[in-house]
N, C-alpha and C positions, 0 to 999 in steps of 0.2 A: 536594587536601583531604583528609581523613581521614573516610571512611567506614565506620561502623559497621552502617547498617542497609542491606541488599541488596536487590535487586529481582531476582527471579527469573520465569521463565517456566513455569506449570505445566499449560497447556492451550492449546489452539489450535483455530481452527476456520477454514475457507476456503468460499468460492463462487466460483469461476472458470470460464471457458472451456474450461479442461482437466481440471477437475474440482471435484465440489461438497462433497466432504472433503478434508480434508488427506493421508489416505493417497492418493486415488487424483489431487490435484492433484499431491503431491508424487513420483508415480511416473511420472506423465505430464511433468512436469519434466526429471525425470533420461531419461525416453526421448525427449527432443526432441519432443513432440509440438505440433503445430503446432493453433492454437485459433480462428483468424480465416479468416473465411469471410464470404461473402454473407448481407446483411441479412434475419432471417425476422421479427424483431418491431419493426423500425423501416421503414417505407414509405419505400424506395428512389428514388421517384418525384420528377423533375428533380432529384436530388441529383449533385454531381460525385463524390462516393465514394459506394458500394453495399457498404462490408464493414466489419468490425471484430469484434473480441474479444467476442462476444454470449455471455451466459450461456443457452444453450438449454435447453427443457423445465424449467426450473426451477420447482417446486410450493410455493408459498406455505404450502399447506393442511397439508404433512406436519409443518410445526411451526407452524402458527398457524391458530387456528380463524377459519373462513369469515367472520362479521361483523366480526372484528377485522380480518383482512388486507383488506378494501375501505375500509378505515378509513387505510391505511398506503400510501406511496408505495413504489416497487419499492427502493429504496436501503433504507428501513428494514426491509420485507420480508429483504432480504439480511443486513443486519446482525442481526438477531433468529435468523435461520437459522445463521450462521456462530457466533453467541455460542452458541445452545444447544450445539453442538460443543465449543465449548472449554470451556464450564462443565460438560458431561458428560466428557469428557476428564480436568478437573482432577480431577474427584471432589469439589468441593467444595459442602456445603450452606447456601447463604447464611441460611437461616431459623436454622441453629444458631449462628450467629456472635452471640456474647454482644452486640455494638454494630453494630448497621446503619449507625451513623455513620461507622464504620472501615471502610465498603466504597464506592469510588465506581466512577463511569464517567466516560471520557473518549474519544468516538468523533471520527475526522476525516471530513470530506467535504468536496469542493472545489465541487459544485454543490447538493446538495440535491436537492429534489424538483422536478426540473425537468418531468419527464413530467406530473406533476400542474396546475404550470402550464399547460402548453401544452391539456391537455383544458380546464380552465376557461377560459382565456383563446378558445377555439373556442365555448364555451357562452356565453360574454359577447355573443361579437358574433353570434351567431347568434340568442337570444334573449332578451338583454339580461341586466342586473344580477340578476335576480331567478331566474336560472338557475345560478347561481354556485351550488357546493356549500357549505353550510359548514362543510365539511372542508377545503376548500382551506388554509387556514393552518396547521391541524396537520399535515397531509400534507405540506406544500412547506418547512416551516421547516427550515433544516439540522441544527437541534437533536433533529429527531424521533426520531432513531435511538438517541442518548444518553437522552433521555428516557423512551422505550418500553423500552430496555433494564433501566433502574431501575426503572421500572415492575414489570416482569415478575418481575425479583429481590429488590423490595422494598427496593432499597439507597440510603440514606437521607445518606452520604456525598458529597463533591464530586462536581458533574456538569456537564462542559463540552463544549460541540462546540468543535473547532477546524477553520476554514476556512482553508487557508492554500494552495488551490491544489492543485498536484500533491506538497506537501508535507506536507498536511493529516494523515495516518495517521503519519507518522514523528513531526510534532511531538506529536501526541496521545500517543504512546507513549514519547516521550521525558517529556512534564511528567507522567503515568501513574508513571513511575520517580522523578520527583522528589518528588511526593505522598508515597511509600515511603519512600525515602529521607531525608525530613525528618521522618518521624513524623506526618504528617497522616494516612494511611491505610494501612490492613493486606494489602489487597487492591484491585485496579483493574481493571475490565473496559475494554479500551481496544482500538484498531485504526482500521479506515476502511472507508467504504463508497461509493460510490458507481453510480448507473445514468443516466448523460448519453448514452445511445445513441436520441436522440428525433430528430425532425427539425430541431427547431430547434439542438440541440446538435451535431448532425453539421455542418450548413449552418454555423453560426458557426465552428469551426474549421476547414472547408474554405476558408470564404470569406477566412481570414485567413493561406490557405496553409502551414497546420500540419500537414495530416493528407498521409500518402501518396496519390497517385493510381493507383495499380497497381489497378484495377476488373477489369484482363485475368488478374492474377495475385495473389489474395489473401492465398495460402499463404504466399508468400515477399515481401511486400509489406514486412513489418516486418523492418529490416535494421541492426540498432544496428551501430557502430564499421565497417561496410562501407562501402566506397567510393562504390558507387552507391545509398547511402539516400536518402530522398526526403522524408521526413516520416515521425511518427508513427503509429501506427492506432489509432483508438479502442476502448476495453476499456470493461468494466464488473465489478462484484463486491463481495466483501467479505473482508476477514480480521479476525479478533479474537483476541484474547489474554489469558488472564491473567495478569497481573503480582502478584505478592503478596511478600512480606516473606521472605526465606529461612528465617528460624527458624519464623515461623507455618506455612510451608509444609512444614517438614521435620517439626515435631512431628505434622502429621496425616498424613504419609507420602505428599504429593503426588509424584506424577512430575515431574521438574526437566529441562526442555530444554537453558537456558542462562539466563546473567544478563545482563540490561541493565546494563552496567557503565560506559556514557558517553555522553554526548549533550551537543548543540550547534546554537544556533541563528542564524543569522545573516541579512545583508541584502546584496546587492548595490549596493541605492542607484544602479542603473546604467540600467535601462529596464524599462515595465512587461509586454515579453514575453520580450526577448530577453538572454540570459545576457551577462554581463562573460566577451567570449571569452577574456580571459587565463587566466580560472579563480583568481583572486587570492583571491577571498573564497570561493570552493568549497574550495580549499585549506586557508585559514584554519578552516573550519568541521569539516573534517576532522580539524586538527592540535587544536583545541580539545577535539573529541568525545575524542579520544584522550587528553589530557593529564586530562579529567575522569576518564577510567578510569584514570590512572597507567600508560598502556602508550605504548611508545617505537612509532614507526613501521616499526621493521625488526621488529616482531614482528607485524605483520598478516599474517592467513595466506590471507586471501579478500576480496575487496571485491563485495558485490551492486549493481552502480551502478545509477543513475538513467538513464543512457542512452535516451531516449525513440525513437532512431534519426534524429534531426532533424538536419541537416548541423553547426548551430552548436551545439546541446546537446552531442552526443557529442563533438566537437572539443573544447569547453570543459571537460569531466568529465575528458578524457585530460590535457588541459595542468595541469587542477587534480592531477593523478594525477604529472605529471613533476614538478610543484613540491613536491610534499608527498614524495616518494620518493627523487627525485634518481637517481643512478645504478641505483637499485634498482626503478626504475616498472614494468620489464616483468616482474619475479618473483612478486608476489603475481596469482595469477590473478583476473579479474575477470569476471563474466557478467551478461548482459541480460535477465532474465525476460521483459521486454517485446516479445521476438523471439516469444515463444509465445502471449502473451494478449494481447497490445497493451498500451495505455497505459490504466489503470483510473484515472488522474486520483489523486483522492483518497485513495483505496483502494490504489493501487501501494504505499507504503511499506509497508502493513502485511503483503501478500504479501511483499515483498521481504523482510521481517524473520520473517515464517515461514520461507521458504526458508533462511535463514542458519542459524534455529535447527533445521532439519532437517540441514543441512549438517555443522554441529557433532556431532549426534546420530549420524547414519550415516557420516559420514569420505567423503562424498561432494559434490561440487558439479555444480549442472547445467550445461547447455552453453549459449552464444549460438547460436542456430540462424540460418540464412540469411546467414552469413556466406559470400560467393562471391569478393572481392577484397577486397586488404589496403588501407587507407587510411594514408599516411603521418602525417596529423594524427593518428590512434588507433593509436599504435603501441605495443598494451599484447597482455597473452596474455587474450584475449576466451573462452577455452576455446571453441574454435569446434567447434560441430556435432555435437560427443559429450560426454557427462559424463564425469566424472574423480575419480580415488579421489584424496583430498585430505584430510590428519588437517587439520582446521580447529579451532585452538583461539582464535583471535581473527578475527572478523570486522564487517567495517566495511558499514553499508548508508545510501545517500547516497538524498537525494531534493531536488529544486530544480524550484521552482513560480515561474507567472507571478507578479510582483512581485516579482521578485528573492530570493523566501524561500528559505532552504538550511537543512537540516537534516541532520546525522550522528547515527547511532546506533552504539557498539559494544556486540558481544555476544562473548562468553567462555563457553569450558568451564568447570562449576561443578566446581570441585576439592574 
C-alpha cells in the first residue's frame, strides 16, 4: 500500500526491574544486567515459585499525588509514570494542540488490576459486601491506564485498551500507528503496563506449569533459547511511547527515534495456551508486517523476539524464523529481553519496541543472557551473553499471546 502519513516515535518511557527510566533500562540491558530475584512485594508463602522480575522500590508519589495514587492499581501507576517520562522527552505540550480530538491513547494490558481484585475479595470474605471498596471497579478495569492517561493530559481523541494477553502492547502500538497512518490522529500515547506479580497471579501461572521452577537460582532462571530452559519468569513493568505523525513531529523539532513502518496481527486458531509448533502463523505474521512496511525479509537487520523461555514457545518462534528467512535464518541477530527482566506479560511488547528504537539510535543490540547450552531447535544467532555493535536499519519486534494472538511490528531508521 502507498503510505503518505508516517508514524514516528518521539518519546519513550520505561518502568522495569533493571531500570525505572529509559536511560537506566537501556544501559542495564546492554550490560546484560539481571533483574530477577526472590519476591519482595509478593508473599511467597506456599508458592511453588518464589521469584520474578519485580519492579523494586517504585515510588508512585514521584509523579502522582498521594490521594490519586491510592485510587490507582499498581499497573496504572506504572503506566502514568512511564508516560510522564515519554511526554517529557518528546517535549510535546498537549495544552497547545489546536484540536484535542486529534490526540489519542491506546495502552495494552494482559491482566489489568489483579492486585486490587485480590485485596477486595479478601475484604469481601472477611467482612461481607459492605467492606468492598467503591474504587474496586475503576482500579481493576483493564482500561484504567488508558483512561487515566487521557484525563491527565486532556486527550479527547480515540481512547482504547487492548487486552490480548502477552501481545497486548504490541497490538496497542500497531493500532496507534494505524490511527496516525489513516489520518484519525496526529499524536497517540501508546504502550503497555502490567503488575500481575500477586499471589493468585503467580499461583495461576505456576499451576499451569508455565513458570520456571529454579527457586534455588533465580538469576539464571530465565533462559530463552537455552537447551535447559524450563519455563518463563513472571515480570512486571510498563513501557510508553509517543507516536506522532512525521510532519507534525518535524515541524515542532521533536526528537525522532525510529519509524513504526509495518504492523500485522493474526491468530494461530490452534490452542488457547499452546502455540502452533510449526510456527506457520507466526511466520506469516512477520511476513505481513514486512509487506505492510514494503520491506523484504533480506533487509531485516535484527529481531527482538518474544522468546519467553518456555520449551514450546522458543522452539516455535525459531521455526517461524526459519520459515520466513530460509537459508538466511541464522543471519539476522535475535535477542531476548525476557532473559533479563522476565515476562512482563501485556507490557512486554512495549519494552521490546523501546529496545528496538534504542538499537536503531545507538547501533547496538542487547544480549540474551543465561545462554549456556545450545539447543538444535533454537538454531539462531541469539547474541549470547554480551551486547553487540550492529547497524540496525530495520528491526522486527514479535509478541505472541495466549489465545493464539500474534503481532509483529517493523521499526526502521528515519531517513
